[in-house]
C-alpha positions as CSV (number, residue, x, y, z in Angstrom):
1,M,-13.5,-16.1,-15.5
2,K,-11.9,-17.5,-12.4
3,A,-12.0,-15.2,-9.4
4,A,-11.6,-15.1,-5.6
5,L,-14.9,-14.1,-4.1
6,L,-15.6,-12.8,-0.6
7,Y,-19.2,-13.5,0.4
8,S,-18.9,-12.8,4.1
9,P,-15.9,-11.5,6.1
10,A,-14.3,-14.1,8.4
11,P,-10.9,-14.8,10.0
12,I,-8.5,-15.7,7.3
13,R,-7.8,-19.1,9.0
14,D,-11.4,-20.0,7.9
15,R,-10.5,-19.4,4.2
16,P,-13.3,-16.9,3.5
17,L,-12.2,-16.4,-0.1
18,R,-13.9,-18.8,-2.5
19,I,-12.3,-19.5,-5.8
20,E,-15.2,-19.7,-8.3
21,D,-16.2,-19.0,-11.9
22,A,-17.6,-15.4,-12.2
23,P,-19.0,-13.4,-15.1
24,K,-16.3,-11.4,-17.0
25,P,-16.9,-7.7,-16.2
26,A,-19.1,-5.8,-18.7
27,L,-17.3,-2.8,-20.3
28,L,-18.7,0.6,-19.1
29,A,-18.2,4.1,-20.6
30,G,-15.0,5.7,-19.4
31,H,-13.6,2.4,-18.2
32,L,-11.0,-0.1,-19.3
33,L,-11.4,-3.9,-19.4
34,L,-8.1,-5.5,-18.3
35,K,-6.7,-8.9,-18.5
36,V,-5.0,-9.2,-15.2
37,R,-1.3,-10.2,-15.2
38,A,-0.6,-9.8,-11.5
39,C,-2.2,-8.4,-8.4
40,G,-0.3,-7.4,-5.2
41,V,-1.6,-8.5,-1.8
42,C,-2.0,-5.6,0.7
43,R,-2.7,-5.7,4.4
44,T,-5.9,-3.6,3.7
45,D,-7.1,-6.7,1.7
46,L,-6.7,-8.6,5.0
47,H,-8.7,-6.0,6.9
48,I,-11.5,-6.2,4.3
49,T,-11.5,-10.0,4.2
50,E,-11.6,-10.3,8.0
51,G,-14.2,-7.6,8.5
52,E,-12.1,-5.0,10.3
53,L,-13.4,-2.7,7.5
54,P,-17.2,-2.9,7.2
55,P,-18.4,-4.7,4.0
56,C,-19.5,-2.4,1.1
57,K,-20.2,-5.0,-1.6
58,R,-21.2,-8.6,-1.5
59,P,-19.9,-10.7,-3.1
60,L,-16.6,-8.8,-3.6
61,I,-13.5,-9.6,-5.6
62,P,-10.6,-8.0,-3.5
63,G,-7.3,-6.7,-4.7
64,H,-6.1,-3.2,-5.6
65,Q,-2.6,-3.5,-6.9
66,I,-3.5,-4.6,-10.4
67,V,-1.2,-5.0,-13.4
68,G,-3.2,-5.7,-16.5
69,D,-3.3,-5.4,-20.3
70,V,-6.0,-3.2,-21.9
71,I,-8.4,-5.4,-23.9
72,G,-11.4,-3.1,-24.0
73,G,-12.2,0.6,-23.7
74,A,-8.9,1.7,-25.2
75,T,-8.1,5.4,-25.4
76,P,-5.4,7.3,-27.3
77,E,-3.3,7.5,-24.2
78,L,-4.0,3.9,-23.2
79,P,-4.3,1.9,-26.5
80,A,-5.3,-1.8,-26.8
81,G,-2.5,-3.9,-25.4
82,A,-1.1,-1.2,-23.1
83,R,0.1,-2.5,-19.8
84,V,-1.3,-0.4,-16.9
85,G,-1.5,-0.3,-13.2
86,I,-4.5,0.2,-11.0
87,S,-4.3,1.3,-7.3
88,W,-6.5,1.7,-4.2
89,I,-8.3,4.9,-5.3
90,G,-10.5,3.7,-8.1
91,G,-12.2,7.0,-8.7
92,V,-13.4,10.3,-7.2
93,D,-16.4,12.5,-7.7
94,G,-14.3,15.5,-8.9
95,V,-16.7,18.0,-7.5
96,C,-16.6,17.8,-3.7
97,P,-14.7,20.5,-1.7
98,Y,-11.7,18.3,-1.3
99,C,-11.4,17.5,-5.0
100,A,-11.8,21.2,-5.8
101,R,-8.8,21.9,-3.6
102,G,-6.6,19.2,-5.2
103,L,-7.1,16.8,-2.3
104,E,-8.7,14.0,-4.2
105,N,-7.3,11.5,-1.6
106,L,-9.9,13.0,0.8
107,C,-12.8,12.9,-1.7
108,D,-16.2,12.7,0.0
109,H,-17.4,10.0,-2.5
110,P,-14.5,7.9,-3.6
111,A,-14.5,4.4,-5.2
112,F,-12.0,2.0,-3.7
113,T,-10.6,-0.8,-5.9
114,G,-11.2,-4.2,-4.3
115,Y,-13.5,-2.7,-1.7
116,T,-16.4,-0.6,-3.0
117,V,-15.8,-2.0,-6.5
118,D,-14.4,-5.4,-7.6
119,G,-10.6,-5.7,-7.8
120,G,-7.9,-7.8,-9.2
121,Y,-8.0,-11.3,-7.5
122,A,-9.4,-12.5,-10.8
123,E,-8.5,-13.1,-14.5
124,Y,-10.2,-9.9,-15.6
125,A,-10.9,-6.5,-14.0
126,L,-12.7,-3.3,-14.8
127,A,-11.2,0.1,-13.9
128,R,-11.8,3.8,-14.7
129,A,-9.5,4.9,-17.5
130,D,-8.6,8.1,-15.8
131,F,-7.3,6.1,-12.8
132,A,-5.0,3.8,-14.8
133,F,-1.3,4.4,-14.9
134,P,1.1,3.4,-17.7
135,L,3.8,1.2,-16.3
136,P,7.6,1.5,-17.1
137,Q,8.7,-1.2,-19.4
138,T,11.7,-1.8,-17.2
139,L,9.4,-3.3,-14.5
140,D,8.1,-6.8,-14.9
141,D,4.6,-7.7,-13.7
142,L,5.7,-9.4,-10.4
143,H,7.8,-6.4,-9.3
144,A,5.4,-3.7,-10.6
145,A,2.3,-4.9,-8.7
146,P,3.6,-4.0,-5.1
147,L,4.5,-0.5,-6.3
148,L,0.8,0.3,-7.0
149,C,-0.2,0.6,-3.3
150,A,2.6,-0.4,-1.0
151,G,5.0,1.7,-3.0
152,I,2.7,4.7,-3.7
153,I,1.3,4.9,-0.2
154,G,4.8,4.5,1.3
155,F,5.9,7.4,-0.9
156,R,3.0,9.5,0.2
157,S,3.8,8.7,3.8
158,L,7.2,10.2,3.4
159,R,5.6,13.3,1.9
160,V,3.1,13.5,4.8
161,A,6.0,13.2,7.3
162,G,7.7,16.1,5.5
163,V,10.9,14.1,4.8
164,E,13.7,16.3,3.4
165,R,17.0,15.2,1.9
166,G,19.5,14.1,4.5
167,D,17.0,13.6,7.3
168,R,17.2,10.9,9.9
169,V,14.1,8.8,9.3
170,G,12.6,6.0,11.3
171,L,10.5,3.2,9.8
172,F,8.5,1.3,12.4
173,G,7.4,-2.0,10.8
174,F,9.2,-3.4,7.8
175,G,6.8,-5.2,5.5
176,A,5.8,-4.6,1.9
177,S,5.6,-0.8,2.1
178,A,8.6,0.0,4.3
179,H,11.0,-2.1,2.3
180,L,10.1,0.0,-0.8
181,A,10.3,3.3,1.2
182,I,13.9,2.6,2.3
183,S,15.1,2.7,-1.3
184,V,13.4,6.1,-1.8
185,L,15.0,7.4,1.4
186,H,18.5,6.2,0.3
187,A,18.0,8.0,-3.1
188,W,17.3,11.1,-1.0
189,G,20.5,10.7,1.0
190,C,18.6,10.0,4.3
191,E,19.8,7.9,7.3
192,V,17.3,5.2,7.9
193,Y,16.5,3.5,11.3
194,V,14.2,0.5,11.4
195,S,12.3,-0.9,14.4
196,T,10.4,-4.1,13.5
197,R,9.3,-7.4,14.8
198,G,10.5,-10.7,13.3
199,A,14.2,-11.7,12.8
200,S,13.6,-12.1,9.0
201,H,12.3,-8.5,8.7
202,R,15.3,-7.2,10.7
203,K,17.7,-9.1,8.5
204,L,16.0,-7.7,5.4
205,A,16.3,-4.2,6.7
206,E,20.0,-4.7,7.4
207,S,20.5,-6.2,3.9
208,L,18.8,-3.1,2.4
209,G,21.2,-0.7,4.1
210,A,19.4,0.5,7.3
211,Q,21.7,2.5,9.5
212,W,20.4,0.7,12.6
213,V,17.8,-2.1,13.1
214,G,16.0,-2.9,16.4
215,A,12.9,-4.6,17.8
216,E,9.3,-3.5,17.2
217,T,9.1,-0.8,19.9
218,E,12.8,-0.2,20.4
219,R,14.1,3.3,20.3
220,P,16.8,4.1,17.7
221,P,20.1,5.4,19.0
222,A,19.6,8.8,17.5
223,Q,16.8,11.3,17.6
224,L,14.7,11.2,14.4
225,D,13.6,14.1,12.2
226,R,10.7,12.1,10.8
227,A,9.1,8.7,11.4
228,V,6.6,6.5,9.6
229,T,4.7,3.7,11.3
230,F,3.6,0.8,9.1
231,A,2.3,-1.6,11.8
232,P,-1.4,-1.3,12.7
233,S,-0.5,-0.8,16.4
234,G,-0.9,2.2,18.7
235,D,2.0,1.0,20.8
236,V,4.3,1.4,17.7
237,V,3.0,5.0,17.2
238,I,4.0,5.8,20.7
239,A,7.4,4.2,20.2
240,A,7.9,6.3,17.0
241,L,6.8,9.5,18.8
242,S,9.2,8.9,21.7
243,S,12.1,8.8,19.1
244,L,11.5,12.2,17.6
245,R,13.4,15.4,18.0
246,K,11.5,18.6,18.8
247,G,9.6,19.7,15.7
248,G,9.6,16.1,14.3
249,V,6.7,14.4,12.6
250,V,5.2,10.8,12.8
251,A,3.1,9.8,9.8
252,I,0.8,6.8,10.5
253,N,0.5,4.6,7.5
254,A,-2.4,2.4,8.6
255,I,-6.0,2.3,7.6
256,H,-6.8,0.7,10.9
257,L,-5.2,0.8,14.4
258,D,-5.7,-1.7,17.1
259,R,-6.0,1.1,19.7
260,M,-4.3,4.4,20.7
261,P,-2.8,4.2,24.2
262,E,-2.7,7.1,26.6
263,F,0.6,8.9,26.5
264,D,2.5,11.6,28.3
265,Y,1.9,14.9,26.4
266,D,4.6,16.8,28.2
267,R,7.3,14.2,27.4
268,L,6.2,12.9,24.0
269,L,4.2,15.6,22.1
270,W,5.2,18.9,23.5
271,G,7.9,20.8,21.5
272,E,5.8,21.0,18.3
273,R,6.1,17.3,17.6
274,Q,3.2,16.2,15.3
275,I,1.2,13.0,14.6
276,R,-0.3,12.8,11.1
277,S,-2.4,10.2,9.4
278,V,-1.9,9.1,5.9
279,A,-5.2,8.8,3.9
280,N,-5.1,7.1,0.5
281,M,-3.1,8.7,-2.3
282,T,-3.5,11.0,-5.3
283,R,-2.9,10.3,-9.0
284,Q,0.0,12.7,-8.8
285,D,1.5,10.7,-6.0
286,A,1.3,7.6,-8.3
287,R,2.8,9.3,-11.3
288,D,5.7,10.8,-9.3
289,F,6.5,7.6,-7.5
290,L,6.3,5.4,-10.6
291,N,8.7,7.8,-12.4
292,L,11.1,7.7,-9.4
293,A,10.9,3.9,-9.2
294,A,11.9,3.7,-12.8
295,Q,14.8,6.1,-12.3
296,I,16.2,4.3,-9.2
297,N,15.5,0.8,-10.7
298,L,13.3,-0.1,-7.7
299,R,12.8,-3.9,-7.4
300,P,10.5,-5.1,-4.5
301,K,11.2,-8.4,-2.8
302,T,8.2,-10.6,-3.7
303,T,6.7,-14.0,-3.2
304,S,4.2,-15.1,-5.8
305,F,1.0,-17.2,-5.3
306,P,-1.4,-18.6,-7.8
307,L,-5.0,-17.3,-7.7
308,D,-6.3,-20.5,-6.1
309,Q,-4.0,-19.8,-3.1
310,A,-5.4,-16.3,-2.4
311,N,-6.3,-17.3,1.1
312,E,-2.8,-18.6,1.7
313,A,-1.4,-15.3,0.4
314,L,-3.4,-13.3,3.0
315,Q,-2.5,-15.8,5.7
316,A,1.2,-15.1,4.9
317,V,0.6,-11.4,5.1
318,K,-1.1,-11.7,8.5
319,A,1.6,-14.0,9.9
320,D,4.4,-11.8,8.5
321,S,5.8,-15.1,7.2
322,I,7.2,-13.7,4.0
323,D,9.7,-10.8,3.5
324,G,8.6,-8.0,1.2
325,A,5.3,-8.4,-0.8
326,A,2.9,-11.2,-1.8
327,V,1.7,-11.1,-5.4
328,I,-1.1,-13.2,-6.9
329,I,-0.6,-14.4,-10.5
330,P,-3.9,-15.5,-12.1
């Protein structure tokens, strides 16, 4: 099969992904063999490819927003030919203290699709059957793929921030995840304020009905009940924190931050304001979000790339040169 292989992390400008022939995955017990129809491109893929996250497997096939057809390992719930989605969490041990408490996103021994196990930048992929999600027929492959991480983790970020219906919510950064979260917030009757870099991102936020749109660290004109940061920048976290009312919450949706600056506790955090990190997602998050996405007819803005342009897709994500999400079509 054709696949994009990462042998050694390097700056994306050096094109570290090599498009090669690789063996088709061998079917394992409890797993599904999938023919990949599409795979979304996530900023986490960029962190892996450039080495900001330490290598766990060499060579590695990245990609963890997989839409595929079941061609092996079918189950009664997921028969042959079923179209399923695979996300970042590729499996958990099920026995650690966190799994026992229903916190599988914090599992001590997780598998991560496209990081600790091979992912979907390929023509075929292997995935655990109990971490595969049936996809609504109303969503085509191109628009379903970004929902499987950008959508789910954005939805979980709103939960971690404690968003309630009618809240004033700030989104700091407006890429693949935030442009999906805004649709959820509108469905919940929230006012949405967006701070983001790039004129095209600000224009997209305006077109999607943001109450107010400003620059990356600009403070919204109203105090926020909740905020979610999507940019991997500590300065953006401080900007979000400075926009909160007393008792408000900032949820950081980033697996990696460039740094965390010093800040004035008395002015920014006192008053029972909170900073929370968002770690992974649960299967229940995925099910709840995919059901909601079908109900509100969620359609991500996407740009597609062929598999042999996987490096270019990651370059586009790094440069913020596309609006919405990048999707690889094998």
